[in-house]
N, C-alpha and C positions, 0 to 999 in steps of 0.2 A: 439257262432259263431263269427268269425271276421267280422268286418263291416267297413264302411267308416271312422269312427273315428280312427281305427287302422292305417290308411294311411295318416292322416292329418299331416301337418308340417313335411314332410320327412327331415331327416338330410342330410347334405353333408358329406358323409363318408370320413374319413381321416385315412389311415393305419399308419401314423406317429404320430398321436396324443397321448399324454400322457407322463408322466415322467417315466413310466415303460418300459417294452419291451415285445415282442411277442416270445413265445417259444412253443415247442411241449410238450403236456401232454396227455398221454393216446390216442395218435393218432390224437388229435385235436390241431389246433393252439389256443393258449390262450394268452390274454394280462394279464400280471402279474405286480403288483405294491406293494410296501411295502417291509419290511424287510423279507428275507427268514429265518431269525432266529426266527421269531415269531412263537409261538405255536398255534396261533388263526388265522383262515381263514374265509373270507367272499367270497362266490361264488355269482357273479352277473349274472343273466340269462336275456338276453336282450329281447327286443321286436322283431318284424319281420325285423327290419332294421339292426340287428346284432351288432357285437362287435366292429365295427369301428366307431360307432356314437360318435362324439366328446363330447357331453354332458354326455355320459356314462363314459368317462374315463379321459379326459385330463385337464391340468391346463392351463388356457388361459393367454397368455402373453399380457400385456396391450400395446396397440399402442397409438401413439399421438392422433389419431382420437378418440379412445375409451375414453381417458381421457378427451378430450374436450367435447365429447358428453354426457357422464354420470358421469364423475368425477372419480378420481383415487381410492378413497376408495371403490366405488362400483365395479370397474373393478378388483381391487386387490383381492377381495374375490371370484372371479369366478373360484373356483376349482371344477371340475366336480366330479361325483360320485365315481368312483373307486379310484382316487388319494386322494379324501377327506377321504374315509374310511381307506385307507392305512396310511394316516397321523395320524390316531387315534390308530395305533399300530397293525392293522390287515394285514395279508398277503392276498392280493386280487387277485382273479382269475376270468377272464371274457372269457369264451370259445366262439369259433366260431362254434356254433351248426349247421350252415348252410353251412359249408365247402366252403366258398368263394362265396356263392350264396344267399345273403340276398334278401329280397323282393325289387324289383326295380319298382317303379310306372311308369317309362318311358317305360317299356315293356308292352304295352297295350294288347298284345296278350297272356299275362301270368298274368291273374288276381289273386287276393289273393286265391280264391278257387282252382285255378289250382296250384299255387305255394305251397300251404299248403299240397297238396298230397305228395310232396317230403320232407316236413319239418314239420311233425306233432309233437306236444308236447310229444306224446308218445315215439317217437324216441329220442327226447331231453332228456327225463327221462332215457331211457336206456343208452344213451351216457354219462350221468352224472355219472353213477355208477363207471366205471373205472377211471373217472377223480377224484372222491372222494378218491378212493384207492391210486391213484398216489399222491394226496395231503397228505394223511396220511403217505405215504412213505417218505415225506419230513420232518417228525417229527411233523406235525400238530396234535394236540390232540382234538381240538374243532372247529367245522365248522358251520357257519350260512349261509343261502342262501336267496337272495332277487330276486324276479322275477317281471318283468315289462310286462304287457299285456300278450303276448304269454308265456313269462317266468313264469308268475304266476301259470299256470297249471303245469309246470315242478316242481316248488318248492312245490306246495301242494302235489304232488305225493311223493316227497322226505319226506315230513312231515308225510305222512300216514305210511311210512315204517320205520320211525325213523332213516333215513340215515344221518340226520343233527341234530344239537342241538337246532336250532332256525330258524324261518322263518319270512320273511316279504313279503307280496304281495302288489304291488303298481299298482293300476288300472288294476287288473287281467282280463284275458279273459279265457273262457272255464270252469272256476271253478264253481262247482255246490254245492247245498246244501248237497248232499250226500258226496261230497269230504270233506266238512268242518266237517261233522259228524265223519269222520275217522281220522282227524288230531290228532297226538299224541305228538307234541312238541310245546313249546311256539310259538305263532304266532301273528303277528300284521298285520292288513289289513287296508291299506290306500286307500280310495275310493275318487272319484270325484263327486261333485254335478251334473255336466253335463256329464253323462256317459251313453250312450245307450247300451253299451256292458255289463257292470256290474253296473246297476243303483242303486241309494241309497236304494231303496226298497229291492233289493237283498242283499246288504251289511248289511242292518238291520237284515235280516234273518240270515246271517252269525253270526252277533253279538248275536242274541238270542240263536242260537245253541251253540256257544262257552260259553255263560253265563251258560248254563245247564251242562257244562263239567268243574267242579271246579278243576279237576285233570290236566287241561291244562291251563296254563297262557295265557291270550289273551288280545289284545288291538285292538279296532276298531275305526276308525275315518273317517268321510266324510269331505273332505276339501271343503269349500265354494268357489264359483266363479272360479272354475277351471274345465277343461274338461279332458277326457281320454287322457293319455299321458303326463300330465303336468309335471311329474318329470324328464323326459329325453328329451322331444322334445320342450322345451321352447325356446323363443327368448332371446338370451343372452343380447340383447340391450334393453330389456323391464324390468325395475327394478321390477315391480310388479310380472311379470312372474317368474323372478329369485327368488324373495322373497318367493313366494309360493312353488317353487321347493325346495328351501333350507330348508324351514320349514319341508317338508316331509322327506328330507334327514336327518335332525336332529332327527326326530322321529324314522327313521329306524336305525340310528347309535346308539341312546340311547338304542334301543331294543337289539341290538347285544352286546353292552357293558355290559348290564345286564345279558344276557343269554348265551353268547359265552365266556366261561372262561376255 
């Protein structure tokens, strides 16, 4: 179930962020980045704040203030997730699963339990199927998917039906032991030490189940000193937070380089 940690550190959404562009794909607005000539794709499934979250997709242009505050070398490397994956040779697709209606914590009369009734991950899973077909129609032959929080449930469902070639779950929500039992594609699970939604004890259970499935390649890691949401809702002015996020991004990217070919 979604909880307070899902709502912490809300991003300031920016529809203009990113070096890519927004287009229509299977009826959804999607942010795309990377070469359309690539035959490899990574689908990024957002948390409840949606596809306009800057840390999910854009490359940060250094300002004079940034350079003075934390140094040019640090600022220069702040390429966020979608563009970072695209720079490694993947065509990256980030759908707007919420149809312009991401969770907004300022709407106090519409709490997460109310909002989720309109935007359940089961609907996200169904919306993904035509998106995957549209991606394949572009000449893509291999697709990996990564899901953050809400998106983790969508990605694990894709994994159970082998609709993708590889999966990464980053601080997932809603994912159960039974879900992991049914996974059929290579999967990496990146958990947080401080996560009330998918606590380390549950992540360890996932690891034990996957270890009993030698036919499915798997990798499980619990990152120390981080909390739920650390991979996409970090403070870009906090070097330690950025370092932790980038470590997880590298683990994710390494997984896709290995299994999405």
